[in-house]
GUMI-823819 format. One record per residue (C-alpha): y, x negated, z; residue in one letter. Coordinates in steps of 0.05 Angstrom, whole numbers, padded with zeros to 5 digits, always signed. Example, Ala and Ser with C-alpha at 12.3 -4.5 7.8 and 13.67 -1.06 7.14 Angstrom:
<nodes>
-00090-00246+00156A-00021-00273+00143S
</nodes>
This chain:
<nodes>
+00119+00287+00241M+00153+00323+00298Y+00212+00285+00327K+00206+00271+00401L+00249+00316+00444T+00269+00303+00516T+00211+00348+00537L+00160+00312+00494S+00185+00244+00518L+00178+00267+00590T+00107+00290+00575L+00093+00222+00543L+00117+00188+00606C+00073+00233+00649A+00013+00219+00605A+00020+00144+00614T+00006+00141+00689L+00077+00160+00708N+00103+00093+00680A+00169+00128+00671C+00199+00190+00703S+00259+00203+00659S+00288+00188+00591T+00330+00133+00624N+00270+00095+00650T+00248+00033+00611Q+00186+00045+00569L+00133-00008+00556T+00132-00034+00485T+00067+00004+00472A+00099+00069+00495Q+00161+00055+00456R+00119+00040+00394A+00084+00107+00399Q+00152+00140+00404Q+00180+00103+00344L+00120+00119+00302A+00136+00193+00311Q+00212+00187+00307Q+00215+00149+00241H+00185+00161+00173I+00124+00117+00162V+00107+00103+00089I+00045+00065+00069D+00047+00050-00006T-00028+00039-00018H-00086+00079+00010I-00149+00088-00032D-00169+00157-00009V-00177+00189-00078P-00229+00141-00104Y-00264+00139-00035R-00273+00214-00038L-00293+00212-00111H-00350+00165-00093K-00367+00192-00024D-00335+00259-00008W-00314+00278+00062E-00266+00331+00088D-00205+00290+00108V-00170+00352+00135T-00211+00339+00198V-00237+00276+00233A-00286+00238+00188T-00343+00192+00204K-00326+00143+00149R-00264+00112+00119G-00197+00094+00149E-00158+00158+00133F-00161+00230+00156D-00110+00280+00179Y-00121+00272+00255P-00115+00197+00251R-00054+00201+00206A-00021+00246+00257Q-00039+00199+00314A-00011+00140+00277G+00053+00175+00255G+00037+00167+00181L+00084+00212+00141N+00078+00191+00069A+00018+00153+00044P+00016+00135-00030F-00053+00158-00052M-00080+00107-00101S-00104+00136-00166I-00149+00077-00177Y-00181+00064-00244I-00233+00008-00245P-00220-00048-00296A-00283-00031-00334S-00250+00033-00360Y-00206-00011-00405E-00270-00027-00444R-00310+00036-00436S-00255+00088-00442G-00249+00149-00397G-00192+00123-00354G-00145+00179-00374Y-00197+00231-00354Q-00213+00197-00288L-00139+00191-00269A-00129+00266-00282N-00191+00283-00242Q-00167+00242-00182L-00098+00275-00185I-00133+00343-00188D-00171+00325-00125N-00108+00308-00087M-00076+00373-00109E-00139+00410-00088A-00134+00377-00019L-00064+00404-00011V-00087+00472-00036G-00142+00475+00015R-00098+00453+00073A-00025+00470+00058P-00010+00469+00132D-00032+00396+00136K-00015+00364+00069F+00040+00371+00016A+00052+00335-00049M+00113+00289-00050A+00145+00275-00118Y+00212+00247-00096S+00248+00213-00039T+00278+00281-00023Q+00209+00311-00016D+00191+00258+00036V+00255+00271+00074L+00249+00347+00071D+00176+00346+00094Q+00189+00298+00151F+00192+00335+00217G+00136+00383+00198S+00063+00375+00214A+00049+00359+00141K+00028+00291+00113V+00066+00280+00047S+00019+00256-00007L+00054+00213-00060A+00015+00185-00118L+00011+00115-00147G-00034+00094-00205M-00072+00029-00193E-00085+00000-00262N-00046+00023-00323G-00109+00032-00365T-00100+00108-00370P-00034+00098-00407I-00078+00076-00466A-00020+00047-00505G+00016+00114-00511K+00084+00127-00481L+00068+00201-00483E+00015+00187-00430N+00068+00156-00386L+00107+00221-00391Q+00043+00261-00377H+00027+00223-00313F+00099+00225-00290Y+00096+00301-00296Q+00031+00301-00257R+00066+00264-00200G+00050+00191-00209I+00110+00152-00182R+00087+00080-00191Y+00039+00044-00236I+00004-00021-00219T+00007-00053-00288L-00063-00084-00286S-00120-00093-00238H-00178-00142-00233S-00180-00156-00308E-00125-00162-00359S-00112-00098-00397N-00070-00075-00455H-00007-00079-00412I-00010-00144-00372A-00053-00203-00351D-00087-00198-00284S-00082-00251-00229S-00157-00248-00223Y-00171-00258-00297D-00175-00330-00323L-00168-00305-00394R-00093-00299-00402R-00094-00255-00463R-00019-00243-00464W+00010-00301-00424N+00043-00246-00382G+00060-00178-00409L+00035-00153-00476S+00085-00128-00528P+00067-00057-00506F+00074-00078-00433G+00145-00100-00446K+00159-00034-00479E+00127+00003-00421L+00171-00032-00369V+00233-00005-00404V+00202+00064-00410A+00182+00065-00337M+00254+00047-00317N+00281+00103-00360N+00233+00157-00335I+00239+00139-00261G+00170+00107-00250M+00167+00049-00202M+00135-00015-00229I+00082-00046-00185D+00069-00120-00195I+00011-00126-00147S-00050-00154-00184H-00012-00182-00244V-00009-00256-00263S+00051-00298-00243D+00076-00299-00315D+00071-00223-00319A+00110-00218-00253F+00168-00261-00276Y+00172-00226-00343Q+00173-00158-00308T+00229-00175-00261V+00269-00205-00319A+00261-00141-00359L+00268-00088-00306S+00336-00058-00294K+00315-00032-00226V+00278-00062-00166P+00203-00069-00172V+00150-00065-00117I+00089-00103-00096A+00052-00043-00068S-00003-00081-00031H+00005-00156-00033S+00011-00210+00020S+00034-00282+00019L+00004-00342-00016R+00031-00391+00035S-00025-00366+00081Y-00078-00364+00026T-00065-00425-00018P-00089-00418-00090G-00098-00342-00085F-00055-00318-00143E-00065-00245-00123R-00015-00258-00067N+00058-00277-00076M+00086-00347-00067D+00155-00361-00037D+00189-00369-00105D+00163-00300-00126M+00187-00269-00061I+00256-00298-00073K+00255-00271-00144A+00232-00203-00119L+00289-00202-00068A+00340-00221-00121K+00313-00163-00162N+00323-00118-00100G+00249-00103-00095G+00202-00101-00036V+00134-00132-00019V+00089-00083+00019Q+00042-00125+00061I-00032-00116+00050N-00072-00114+00116F-00139-00139+00088G-00164-00201+00125S-00178-00236+00059S-00105-00225+00039F-00075-00253+00103V-00119-00312+00125T-00148-00370+00087Q-00214-00368+00124M-00227-00296+00106A-00201-00308+00035N-00254-00362+00024Q-00311-00326+00059Y-00337-00292-00003G-00340-00358-00041A-00377-00390+00016L-00427-00333+00017R-00439-00338-00058K-00448-00413-00053A-00499-00404+00003A-00537-00353-00039A-00538-00400-00098K-00563-00457-00056Q-00618-00413-00027A-00637-00390-00097G-00629-00316-00081V-00585-00260-00105A-00519-00250-00070D-00535-00178-00055D-00525-00131+00005A-00587-00157+00041A-00565-00229+00034F-00494-00211+00057E-00523-00178+00119L-00563-00240+00137E-00505-00287+00121F-00459-00247+00167R-00508-00253+00224K-00505-00328+00220K-00433-00333+00197N-00392-00277+00228P-00336-00252+00185Y-00270-00285+00206P-00228-00222+00216F-00153-00230+00217A-00113-00202+00275T-00051-00160+00282L-00012-00223+00295D-00033-00252+00228T-00004-00191+00192V+00060-00197+00234L+00064-00270+00212D+00068-00247+00140H+00124-00199+00156I+00160-00253+00195D+00154-00301+00136H+00187-00253+00087V+00243-00237+00136V+00257-00311+00149K+00254-00327+00075L+00296-00271+00044V+00317-00223+00099G+00295-00157+00130I+00309-00114+00069N+00250-00135+00026Y+00186-00121+00065V+00144-00060+00081G+00073-00034+00091I+00019-00028+00038G-00044-00031+00080S-00098-00020+00027D-00136+00025+00076Y-00200+00051+00044D-00194-00004-00008G-00213-00070+00026V-00280-00051+00056G-00300-00078+00123D-00246-00131+00126S-00189-00100+00165L-00156-00140+00221P-00169-00130+00294V-00117-00079+00317G-00105-00049+00248L-00170-00015+00233K-00145+00052+00208D-00084+00097+00198V-00080+00111+00273A-00060+00038+00282S+00013+00037+00259Y+00038+00040+00331P+00001-00026+00343N+00041-00057+00286L+00106-00029+00315I+00087-00054+00384D+00077-00123+00355G+00145-00120+00320L+00179-00100+00384L+00146-00157+00422Q+00172-00205+00368R+00243-00181+00379G+00253-00134+00320Y+00306-00081+00331S+00293-00007+00320E+00337-00009+00259A+00297-00066+00229D+00231-00033+00246I+00254+00030+00210E+00268-00011+00148K+00198-00040+00150I+00165+00027+00162L+00200+00063+00105S+00274+00047+00096G+00266-00012+00048N+00216+00025+00004F+00257+00089+00003L+00317+00048-00020R+00278+00021-00079V+00249+00089-00097W+00318+00121-00093R+00348+00067-00138E+00293+00080-00189V+00306+00155-00187E+00381+00145-00194Q+00375+00098-00253Y+00331+00147-00290A+00379+00204-00275A+00436+00164-00305R+00394+00149-00367Q+00377+00222-00375S+00449+00243-00367A+00479+00190-00411G
</nodes>
């Protein structure tokens, strides 16, 4: 994104009803938030564009009718480096084909860059993100959601690293050959599999970030014990606000993550940040069962008419950020929205990638400094990514 110059700041002031007439005049928090969104790198570590386009293609180089991401909205929100999720459904662990789908989704992101090289660029390193900042290009980094495509072969890890994947979410909604899932009651491995433990070491050595979103608690603790570098939770929120929801992180896990040097990237989805929204699906299923009907789209529509979905708010998401900061400090939290991945459940005020200034505005109103906001927007995550890169470089040299 272009940094704001004195001229552009003056134009910003003029465009906001002459609220300020010079660079020395105090801006409102909303105006300041817009400014900061353009001045600082904004990294969102989980956006499900690849699978969205695979299922329902749209041209995201221009404004789209569906979804939460496109180029104009990314520009408006100041989004510099979204991690495009190479999402592989859990069913591919059983059916096969995950390796092929992952390559296809990566091909599609490369094709997007090829079609619009003035708007998008691939980002394979922290240096790429830094070098591309200040241009009109959105840097597309890649993270693999679900390690199924590794298929028990370390040569596949090498392959996907060469293709640009820079983190792997070890498992997804079901346990796989790498790790148990937080959603899966069948704890096949009681944490990591023997191959999963081998994979953690290999990921450290190659420079691939380890993502512990989705994994079971046992798999999390085993991962942080094994990893020689910080790990990430690319799109998780806090269990203290959603009791019993293992997909989120509890306070002890956050403390362990901070001790590891890692970072939790807060998921925006309402069901991740409020208990009412988290339990809504179970209430709907129970109502369908009681009525003796299928819990299908038609029933969901009727249920929502009578029981409006309890959307979270911007303040709820800010509460999660506050909680991490109060618990372990400012250096261990960031943004992993899950845009295009959580359906119609996004909070009021954070509906798409144009909304990051709203988050910044809320942080300003809660007293966060510009330096702290920069850490949340990208600084903390870039630190982790850089440490992973440096460790791998030392292993390669040594």
